[in-house]
C-alpha positions as CSV (number, residue, x, y, z in Angstrom):
1,M,40.9,18.1,-15.4
2,K,41.8,15.1,-13.3
3,I,38.8,14.0,-11.2
4,C,38.5,11.5,-8.3
5,V,35.2,10.3,-6.7
6,V,35.5,9.0,-3.1
7,G,32.7,6.6,-2.2
8,N,31.3,3.4,-3.8
9,G,27.7,3.6,-2.6
10,I,24.7,4.4,-4.7
11,M,25.5,8.1,-4.9
12,G,29.3,7.6,-5.5
13,G,28.6,5.2,-8.3
14,G,26.0,7.5,-9.9
15,I,28.4,10.4,-9.8
16,V,31.2,8.3,-11.4
17,Q,28.8,7.2,-14.1
18,V,27.7,10.8,-15.2
19,I,31.3,12.0,-15.1
20,A,32.5,9.1,-17.3
21,Q,29.5,9.5,-19.6
22,S,30.4,13.1,-20.1
23,G,33.9,12.2,-21.5
24,Y,36.0,12.7,-18.4
25,E,38.4,10.1,-17.0
26,V,37.7,9.5,-13.4
27,L,39.5,7.8,-10.5
28,W,37.1,5.9,-8.2
29,K,38.2,5.4,-4.6
30,G,36.4,2.7,-2.8
31,R,36.4,1.1,0.7
32,S,37.2,-2.5,-0.3
33,V,37.6,-4.8,-3.3
34,E,34.2,-6.4,-2.4
35,S,32.3,-3.1,-2.2
36,L,33.9,-1.7,-5.3
37,G,32.9,-4.9,-7.1
38,R,29.3,-4.6,-6.1
39,A,29.4,-0.9,-7.1
40,H,30.8,-1.8,-10.6
41,D,28.0,-4.4,-11.0
42,R,25.4,-1.7,-10.3
43,L,27.1,0.7,-12.7
44,N,27.3,-1.9,-15.4
45,K,23.6,-2.7,-15.0
46,N,22.8,1.0,-15.4
47,L,24.8,1.2,-18.7
48,L,23.1,-2.0,-20.0
49,R,19.7,-0.3,-19.4
50,L,20.9,2.7,-21.5
51,I,21.8,0.2,-24.3
52,E,18.3,-1.3,-24.0
53,K,16.8,2.2,-24.3
54,E,19.0,2.9,-27.3
55,K,20.7,5.9,-25.6
56,I,24.1,4.4,-26.0
57,D,25.5,1.4,-28.0
58,E,27.9,-1.4,-26.9
59,A,31.0,0.4,-28.2
60,E,30.1,3.6,-26.2
61,K,29.5,1.5,-23.1
62,E,33.0,0.0,-23.4
63,T,34.4,3.5,-23.9
64,I,32.7,4.8,-20.8
65,S,33.9,1.9,-18.7
66,K,37.5,2.4,-19.9
67,R,37.4,6.0,-18.5
68,I,37.0,4.6,-15.0
69,T,40.0,3.6,-12.9
70,T,39.6,2.2,-9.3
71,T,41.7,2.4,-6.2
72,L,41.5,1.7,-2.5
73,N,44.2,4.3,-1.6
74,Y,43.7,8.0,-0.8
75,E,47.3,8.5,-1.9
76,D,46.3,7.9,-5.6
77,C,44.2,11.0,-5.4
78,K,47.2,13.3,-5.0
79,D,47.4,14.6,-8.6
80,C,43.7,15.2,-9.0
81,D,42.3,18.7,-9.7
82,L,38.9,17.9,-8.2
83,V,37.9,15.3,-5.6
84,I,34.2,14.7,-5.0
85,E,33.6,13.0,-1.6
86,A,30.4,10.9,-1.6
87,I,30.7,8.7,1.5
88,A,28.3,8.3,4.5
89,E,26.2,11.3,5.5
90,D,28.0,11.6,8.8
91,M,29.8,14.8,9.9
92,E,32.8,13.1,11.6
93,V,33.3,10.6,8.8
94,K,33.2,13.3,6.2
95,K,35.6,15.5,8.2
96,E,38.1,12.6,8.5
97,A,37.9,12.0,4.8
98,L,38.4,15.7,3.9
99,K,41.3,15.9,6.4
100,T,43.0,13.0,4.7
101,L,42.4,14.4,1.2
102,D,43.8,17.8,2.4
103,K,47.0,16.1,3.3
104,V,47.5,14.0,0.2
105,C,46.2,16.3,-2.6
106,K,48.1,19.2,-4.2
107,P,47.4,22.6,-2.7
108,E,45.2,23.8,-5.6
109,T,42.9,20.7,-5.6
110,I,39.2,21.5,-5.0
111,L,37.5,19.3,-2.4
112,A,33.8,18.9,-3.0
113,T,31.5,17.1,-0.6
114,N,28.2,15.5,-1.7
115,T,26.1,16.1,1.3
116,S,22.3,16.5,1.6
117,S,22.2,18.8,4.7
118,L,25.6,19.0,6.6
119,S,27.4,22.2,7.1
120,I,30.0,22.9,4.4
121,T,31.7,25.4,6.6
122,E,32.2,22.8,9.4
123,I,33.5,20.2,7.0
124,A,35.9,22.7,5.5
125,A,37.2,23.6,8.9
126,A,38.8,20.1,9.1
127,T,41.2,21.1,6.3
128,D,43.9,23.7,5.8
129,R,42.1,24.9,2.6
130,P,38.6,25.9,3.6
131,D,38.5,28.3,0.6
132,K,38.8,25.3,-1.7
133,V,36.0,23.3,-0.1
134,I,32.5,23.4,-1.6
135,G,29.3,21.4,-1.6
136,M,28.0,19.5,-4.6
137,H,24.6,18.0,-3.7
138,F,23.6,15.5,-6.4
139,F,20.2,13.9,-6.3
140,N,19.2,10.2,-6.5
141,P,19.2,8.6,-9.1
142,V,22.2,10.7,-10.2
143,H,22.1,9.7,-13.9
144,A,18.4,10.9,-14.1
145,M,18.1,13.9,-11.8
146,K,19.3,17.1,-13.4
147,L,19.8,19.4,-10.4
148,V,23.0,19.8,-8.5
149,E,23.0,22.2,-5.6
150,V,26.4,24.0,-5.5
151,I,26.8,25.1,-1.9
152,K,29.2,27.8,-0.8
153,G,30.6,27.6,2.7
154,Q,31.4,30.7,4.7
155,L,35.0,30.7,3.3
156,T,34.5,29.2,-0.2
157,D,36.4,31.2,-2.8
158,E,34.2,32.6,-5.6
159,Q,36.5,31.2,-8.3
160,V,36.1,27.8,-6.8
161,H,32.3,28.2,-6.9
162,N,32.6,29.3,-10.6
163,T,34.7,26.3,-11.5
164,I,32.3,23.8,-9.9
165,H,29.2,25.6,-11.3
166,S,30.8,25.3,-14.8
167,F,31.8,21.7,-14.2
168,A,28.3,20.7,-13.2
169,E,27.1,22.1,-16.5
170,K,29.7,20.2,-18.4
171,I,28.5,16.9,-17.0
172,G,25.0,17.7,-18.1
173,K,23.6,19.0,-14.8
174,V,21.7,22.2,-13.9
175,P,23.6,23.8,-11.1
176,S,21.8,25.9,-8.5
177,T,23.9,28.2,-6.3
178,V,23.1,28.0,-2.6
179,N,24.5,29.9,0.3
180,E,25.0,27.5,3.1
181,A,21.9,27.1,5.4
182,P,20.5,24.0,7.1
183,G,19.0,21.6,4.5
184,F,20.1,24.0,1.7
185,V,17.0,24.6,-0.5
186,V,15.5,21.3,-1.7
187,N,15.7,19.3,1.6
188,R,14.7,22.3,3.7
189,L,11.4,22.3,1.9
190,L,11.1,18.6,0.9
191,I,12.0,16.6,4.0
192,P,9.6,18.4,6.4
193,L,6.9,17.6,3.9
194,V,7.9,13.9,4.0
195,N,7.9,14.1,7.8
196,E,4.4,15.6,7.8
197,G,3.2,12.8,5.5
198,I,4.6,10.3,8.0
199,G,2.8,12.1,10.8
200,A,-0.5,12.0,8.9
201,F,-0.1,8.3,8.3
202,A,0.8,7.6,12.0
203,E,-2.2,9.6,13.2
204,G,-4.6,7.7,10.9
205,V,-5.6,10.8,8.9
206,A,-5.5,8.6,5.8
207,S,-4.0,5.4,4.6
208,R,-0.6,5.1,3.1
209,D,-1.9,4.9,-0.5
210,E,-4.4,7.7,0.0
211,I,-1.7,10.1,1.4
212,D,0.5,9.4,-1.6
213,A,-2.3,9.6,-4.1
214,A,-3.5,12.9,-2.6
215,M,-0.1,14.6,-3.2
216,K,0.3,13.1,-6.6
217,L,-3.2,14.0,-7.8
218,G,-3.9,17.1,-5.7
219,A,-0.5,18.8,-5.7
220,G,1.0,17.4,-9.0
221,H,3.9,15.6,-7.2
222,P,5.4,12.8,-9.3
223,M,5.6,10.6,-6.1
224,G,3.8,10.7,-2.8
225,P,5.7,11.5,0.4
226,L,5.8,8.0,1.8
227,A,7.0,6.4,-1.5
228,L,9.5,9.2,-1.7
229,A,10.8,8.5,1.9
230,D,11.4,4.9,0.8
231,L,13.3,6.0,-2.3
232,I,15.4,8.5,-0.4
233,G,16.0,6.1,2.5
234,L,14.3,6.6,5.9
235,D,17.6,6.9,7.6
236,V,18.6,9.8,5.3
237,C,15.2,11.5,5.9
238,F,15.7,11.1,9.7
239,A,19.3,12.4,9.5
240,I,18.2,15.5,7.6
241,M,15.4,16.2,10.0
242,E,17.8,15.9,12.9
243,V,20.1,18.5,11.3
244,L,17.2,20.9,10.7
245,H,16.0,20.4,14.3
246,T,19.4,20.9,15.8
247,E,20.5,23.9,13.6
248,F,17.2,25.8,13.8
249,G,16.2,24.7,17.3
250,D,12.6,24.7,16.2
251,D,10.3,21.8,17.0
252,K,8.5,22.1,13.7
253,Y,11.6,20.2,12.4
254,R,11.3,17.4,15.0
255,P,11.5,13.9,13.3
256,H,8.2,12.1,13.8
257,P,8.4,9.3,16.3
258,L,7.3,6.8,13.7
259,L,10.2,7.8,11.4
260,R,12.6,7.3,14.4
261,K,11.1,3.9,15.2
262,M,11.3,2.6,11.6
263,V,14.9,3.6,11.4
264,R,15.6,1.7,14.6
265,A,13.9,-1.3,13.1
266,N,16.1,-1.0,9.9
267,L,13.0,-0.5,7.8
268,L,14.7,2.0,5.6
269,G,12.8,1.7,2.3
270,R,14.1,0.4,-1.0
271,K,17.6,-0.2,0.2
272,T,16.4,-2.7,2.8
273,K,13.5,-4.0,0.7
274,E,10.9,-2.7,3.2
275,G,9.8,0.7,4.5
276,F,6.3,2.1,4.0
277,Y,6.1,-0.3,1.1
278,K,7.7,-3.7,0.4
279,Y,10.0,-4.2,-2.5
């Protein structure tokens, strides 16, 4: 199977890493020489950490790296059997990318989108192959998180679903089949919880540390909602809440004003070195 990953951000790099570690050759399509260079540096650091943990050796690191080829051109994706798009969580940007891939890829190519909440059906409608478009929602950090939500759009072919479900297993993930709905499963449950944590903090119900400790020690969560918001990215949390609010039309999904304000201030969490915590 010839595989291409489009996107050189945190998620794109993580997806490339797990695919290459699983023995597949992968074409990595990036935005620019500079952004691909930064992405390569991040991936190299991840592999060095695996060496330090004695999970791989230097020879295996080199083998993994040699499986990855980079490009800046969509045209180079034309012979791939599977393309995983992992660019910005923006409907119009994703539709434009899928539309381009639809034109350059062979008719049987499966187009997967790594989205945390956007409609697979709407993204697929931008192509002439909606039956071959499917969601693959990886979780951050990709190399560590086992789950992949495999999301069927309204017109996704069952054989396409079966192929992607099997592929997720082959790269060491646990696939969970989801019929498209706003937020899918994980984020429909998780992000409103984060939003409530932000609300409790804004209203002075408890301090930041007390809120996070309460959910860790009282509910068994590995991370409190405010620390989790910083890890996910406050901009991503906000975007998901906006999707839930718009799609359901229910104010219980309204992003809290503090979340909106922090996004406007570019206090997005770990990616900007400051959110509810400083990094």
